[in-house]
C-alpha positions, 0 to 999 in steps of 0.5 A: 574470498568466496566465503567472505562474499557469501557471508555478506549476502545473508546479513540483515534479512529484514523479512526473516528478522521481523517475522515474529512481529508480523505474526503478532500483528496479523493475530491482532496482538498489536503491543508486541508488534509495535514494540518489535518494529519500534526496536527495528526503527531505533536499533536495526540497520540503516538500510531497513529503517524506512521499512521498519518505520512504515511497518510500525506506522501501519501497526499503530494505525491498525490498533487505533493509535492514530496520533502515534501513527501520524508521527511515525508515518510523518517521519517515514515520509520525510525519510523517503523523500531524503532517500529518493535519490541515487547514491553513486557509491551505493550503486557501485557497492551493490553491483559487486555485492547484492541488491539486498544490501541497497538502502530500501527506498520503497516501491512507488505504491508504498510511498503513496500508501504512507500518505493514504494512511495519514489521510485515514489517520486524520479522518479518524481523529475528525481532522478533515482539513488535514486529511484533505491535505493528505489525499491531495498529496496522494493525487498530486504525487500520482500525477507527477508519476504519470505525467512527468515520470511517464509511468503507466499508473492510474490514480488510486480510487480509494484516495479519490473516494475518501476525498469525496467523502471528506468534501461531502462531510464538510458540505462542499457538494461540487467538490465531492461530486467531482471526486466521487465521479473520478473514483467511479471512473477508476473503480469501474463500478462502485456498486452500493457506494454510488448512491452519493454520486447519483444524489450529488449529480442531481443536487448540483444540477448536473443533468447530463451526468445524472442521466448517465449515472442513472443508466449505470445505477438504476437502483440509486434514488437521489433522495436528499439527506434528511435533517436528522439523517447521517451516513456511515462509511466503513473502510475495511483494510482487508487481507495481506499485500503480496509478498516478493519472491524470487523470479527470473527473466531472460537477460539476453544472449550473454546473460541468459537468466536474470534473477528479479523479484516478483510479487505473489499473492498471499492467502487470506479470507476474502469473504466479508460481510457487514450488518447494521443493528443486527438486521439481516436485511442490512447485510452488505458485502463491502466493495473493493475500490483499490486492490494493492495486489494489482497495484503492486504488480503494476508498479514493480513491472515498471522497475524491471527494465532498469533492474535487469540492466543493473543485473546485466552490468553486475554479471559483466563486472563479476565476470571481470573480477573472476577473470582477474582472480583466475589470472592472478592465481593462475587457477581457472578453478578459483576464478570460476569459484569466485564468479559463482560466489559473486553470483550467489551473493547477488540476489534480488531484493525481496523486502517490501512493506508486508503489513499493508492490506491487500485491498481497500474495501468500503461499505456505506449506510444512510441512517438516522442520527444516533448510536448504531451497531455494526457487526463486521465479519471479516478475516475469519472473525467477527466484531461489533463496533458502536458508531455515533452518527451525527445529523448530516455528517459522514462517520468514518470507521476504519477496520483491519482484517487479515 
């Protein structure tokens, strides 16, 4: 019996099984990564299907296949909604087996990232209306988590800033200002990204807000865009989201130690620089507006209390089963062995959406309309990107670095 129980705990390790696909992804070898995760979606265990879809959607997004990414992430979004309930039978099974046998439903921030990536996909395709629908969904979902589910979250600055950019690009100055102001409050300091916020405060006649913002950003000049002037917004999806590892907490007097997952940051090259048209004077260090390293930690913390409660209940059940085995076989040793086997199998779930970036970093330029060259140094490498800027429009450039 103990051997059989031990064997179930090792089955279906998604993180180990997909390690080679992630390595390809993180070394910019997107075709084999896409093929691998697509195989997981079609042939892997059902309990891992959401993760495989999210990983495949992220790889397609990073490789610039935005239409394909939209389709995969839309399917992931629908699956996430279907899985967003508690299965009584699965709960009973997990209590006696392992958290790792549970169908993966995603952390809260991962569900929000599906929609955020969709917004970026649509924006890259020039479908601003569809992109706005997605960023509104991000904000609405977050409001539900905060107001109805009473979770200690705050909205994502990347979603509010992206919404502002899309409004500005469509000529809706009031809506753009509102979202820029919200992003500023969430981020605390937008740095060089604050120029449109100050400019639109002046343009929309918000005198009090303008005076306050000028004190925060005295360098920002509210100069209206010229008739032949446009803007570039670089969205750098930088680094590697934290990885889940084994952690422990106190489970109380009867269960002294409980195993729980913890997020630990991974190593990645954090310095990045962007230059326009090869001119050193234009060099910018992108500003981090949302750190998934911090968001992941916060969102996981909100799950610890119910997770610990489940583990305490599981320990009590394991003790009962072991006692029954000992009585039935008249062997305390076999009862103890059963308890140890059950405890070893019941390990925390260490699955997570590991292809996400650690941070969303932004950099912004005002430039004459026409073709410009961006040189992006990030993740230990450099690349040049040609950008065609149209008059009075904001051109979005989304890049991935590791």
